[in-house]
C-alpha positions as CSV (number, residue, x, y, z in Angstrom):
1,M,9.9,-15.3,-15.6
2,A,12.8,-14.4,-13.3
3,V,15.8,-13.1,-15.2
4,I,19.3,-14.3,-14.2
5,S,21.7,-11.4,-14.5
6,N,25.2,-11.7,-15.7
7,G,27.9,-9.2,-16.4
8,N,27.9,-6.2,-14.1
9,K,24.1,-6.1,-13.4
10,D,24.2,-7.8,-10.0
11,R,26.9,-5.6,-8.7
12,L,25.3,-2.4,-9.9
13,R,21.9,-3.5,-8.6
14,K,23.4,-4.1,-5.1
15,D,25.2,-0.8,-5.2
16,A,22.0,1.1,-6.2
17,L,19.9,-0.7,-3.6
18,F,22.5,0.3,-0.9
19,K,22.6,4.0,-2.1
20,R,18.9,4.2,-2.2
21,S,18.6,2.7,1.3
22,L,20.6,5.7,2.6
23,I,18.2,8.3,1.3
24,K,16.1,9.9,4.0
25,N,12.3,9.5,3.6
26,S,12.0,13.3,3.5
27,V,14.5,13.4,0.5
28,V,12.6,10.7,-1.3
29,E,9.4,12.7,-0.9
30,N,11.0,16.0,-2.0
31,N,12.8,14.4,-5.0
32,S,9.6,12.6,-6.0
33,R,7.8,16.0,-6.1
34,L,10.6,17.4,-8.3
35,I,10.4,14.4,-10.6
36,A,6.7,14.9,-11.0
37,E,7.0,18.6,-11.5
38,N,9.7,18.3,-14.1
39,L,7.9,15.4,-15.9
40,F,4.9,17.6,-16.5
41,K,7.1,20.4,-17.7
42,N,8.8,18.1,-20.2
43,F,5.8,16.1,-21.4
44,D,2.2,16.8,-22.4
45,F,0.2,13.7,-21.1
46,T,-3.2,15.2,-22.0
47,E,-5.5,12.4,-23.2
48,L,-2.7,10.0,-23.7
49,N,-3.0,6.4,-22.5
50,T,-0.5,6.4,-19.7
51,H,0.8,3.4,-17.7
52,L,2.0,4.2,-14.2
53,F,3.7,2.0,-11.6
54,Y,2.8,2.5,-8.0
55,P,5.6,2.6,-5.3
56,I,6.6,0.0,-2.8
57,S,7.2,2.6,-0.1
58,K,9.5,0.4,2.1
59,N,11.9,0.3,-0.9
60,K,12.2,4.1,-1.1
61,E,10.9,4.2,-4.7
62,V,9.8,7.3,-6.5
63,N,6.4,8.3,-5.0
64,T,4.3,8.2,-8.2
65,W,1.1,9.1,-6.3
66,K,2.2,12.7,-7.1
67,I,2.1,11.9,-10.8
68,H,-1.2,9.9,-10.3
69,D,-2.9,13.0,-8.8
70,K,-2.0,15.1,-11.7
71,L,-2.7,12.5,-14.4
72,K,-6.2,11.8,-13.1
73,E,-7.4,15.2,-14.1
74,K,-7.2,14.5,-17.9
75,N,-6.0,11.0,-18.5
76,K,-7.1,7.4,-18.6
77,I,-4.5,5.7,-16.3
78,Y,-3.3,2.1,-16.8
79,T,-1.2,-0.1,-14.5
80,S,-0.1,-3.7,-14.3
81,I,-1.8,-6.1,-11.9
82,Y,-0.8,-9.6,-10.9
83,L,-3.6,-12.1,-11.6
84,E,-3.5,-15.0,-9.3
85,D,-5.5,-17.2,-11.6
86,T,-3.1,-16.9,-14.5
87,K,0.0,-16.2,-12.4
88,A,0.8,-13.4,-14.8
89,W,0.9,-9.6,-15.0
90,S,-2.0,-8.0,-16.9
91,C,-2.4,-4.5,-18.3
92,S,-5.4,-2.8,-16.6
93,S,-7.2,0.5,-16.8
94,F,-9.1,1.9,-13.9
95,D,-11.0,4.9,-12.5
96,P,-8.3,7.0,-10.8
97,K,-10.7,7.6,-7.9
98,T,-10.9,3.9,-7.0
99,E,-9.4,2.6,-3.8
100,F,-6.1,0.7,-3.9
101,K,-4.8,-2.2,-1.8
102,I,-1.4,-3.9,-1.5
103,G,-0.8,-6.9,-3.8
104,K,2.0,-9.1,-5.1
105,F,5.5,-7.9,-4.1
106,N,3.8,-5.2,-1.9
107,I,2.8,-3.3,-5.1
108,P,-0.4,-1.2,-4.7
109,F,-3.2,-2.0,-7.2
110,P,-6.7,-0.6,-7.8
111,L,-9.6,-2.6,-6.4
112,T,-11.8,-1.9,-9.4
113,Y,-10.2,-2.2,-12.9
114,K,-10.8,-3.4,-16.5
115,K,-8.5,-5.6,-18.5
116,A,-6.7,-3.6,-21.2
117,K,-3.9,-4.1,-23.8
118,Y,-0.3,-3.1,-23.6
119,L,-0.5,-2.3,-27.3
120,D,-2.9,0.5,-26.5
121,L,-0.4,2.4,-24.3
122,E,1.1,5.6,-25.6
123,I,3.4,6.4,-22.6
124,I,4.7,4.1,-19.9
125,M,6.6,5.1,-16.7
126,V,9.3,2.5,-15.9
127,P,10.6,1.8,-12.4
128,L,14.3,1.2,-12.0
129,L,17.2,1.1,-9.6
130,I,19.9,2.6,-11.9
131,F,20.3,3.5,-15.5
132,D,23.2,4.6,-17.8
133,L,23.5,7.2,-20.6
134,N,22.6,4.6,-23.3
135,G,19.1,4.2,-21.8
136,H,19.9,0.7,-20.3
137,R,18.2,0.1,-16.9
138,I,18.5,-2.3,-14.0
139,G,15.4,-3.2,-12.0
140,Y,15.0,-5.7,-9.2
141,G,15.9,-8.6,-11.5
142,K,12.5,-10.3,-11.5
143,G,12.0,-9.6,-15.2
144,I,8.5,-8.1,-14.8
145,Y,9.2,-4.9,-16.8
146,D,11.3,-6.8,-19.3
147,D,8.1,-8.8,-20.1
148,I,5.9,-5.7,-20.1
149,L,8.1,-3.6,-22.3
150,S,8.3,-6.5,-24.9
151,N,4.5,-6.3,-25.3
152,L,4.3,-2.5,-26.1
153,N,3.6,-1.1,-29.5
154,K,6.8,0.4,-31.1
155,N,5.6,4.0,-30.7
156,C,5.0,3.8,-27.0
157,I,7.2,6.3,-25.1
158,K,9.2,4.6,-22.3
159,I,10.2,7.0,-19.5
160,G,12.3,5.8,-16.6
161,L,11.9,7.5,-13.2
162,S,15.0,7.6,-10.9
163,L,15.9,9.1,-7.6
164,L,19.5,8.4,-8.4
165,E,21.5,9.9,-11.3
166,F,23.0,7.8,-14.1
167,S,25.7,5.1,-13.6
168,E,29.1,6.2,-14.9
169,E,29.6,2.6,-15.7
170,K,27.9,1.3,-18.8
171,I,25.3,-1.4,-18.0
172,E,26.0,-4.6,-19.9
173,F,23.2,-5.2,-22.4
174,E,21.4,-8.6,-22.7
175,P,19.2,-9.8,-25.6
176,H,16.0,-9.4,-23.6
177,D,16.8,-5.8,-22.6
178,I,14.7,-2.9,-24.0
179,D,16.1,0.6,-23.8
180,L,14.4,3.5,-22.3
181,D,13.5,6.6,-24.5
182,Y,14.0,9.0,-21.5
183,C,14.7,9.0,-17.8
184,Q,13.5,11.7,-15.5
185,T,15.5,12.4,-12.3
186,P,14.8,15.2,-9.8
187,T,17.0,17.6,-11.8
188,T,17.4,16.3,-15.4
189,L,15.5,14.7,-18.3
190,H,17.9,12.4,-20.0
191,D,17.0,11.9,-23.7
192,F,18.4,8.7,-25.1
193,K,17.0,9.3,-28.5
194,L,19.6,12.1,-28.8
195,N,22.4,9.8,-27.5
196,P,21.8,6.3,-29.2
């Protein structure tokens, strides 16, 4: 499942990891709050099947618990869980009030969940390290979200969440890559449908 990057992806990934490592925890928290606030100004998630990723806190990722807390009021929430028996990631729905524990790659997952289908998702939040103005993204290079995005229905809205602003350098596109529709940063919603 691991994806071997070529072109400029490895270099941009390393640069983004370094830049993110320099962000203070207090800034991560504040910018995560701004991302959540702006996300709910820009989108109406009411009653939409929404897939959320949960943060690996040591990696200074967007704290999506702030989004979780708002979504749980009116939404059925989905996430991806690594199943040891099949050695694969599975789409799962869950009661937002359930407890979480740390799983594969230090990713939090709900203790109680039901198997679901990626085809049923209407919105998916996508983790990333860096993105460009064409909607290309770079993740950790394990190919997890490449696989997930390839299983969505064509109408599912793909929203990246990023603490960093866009890369001035265009990310080299590979055949397995799937573009984002939007990316929400602390200050800006980038709409890639307007800029194909």
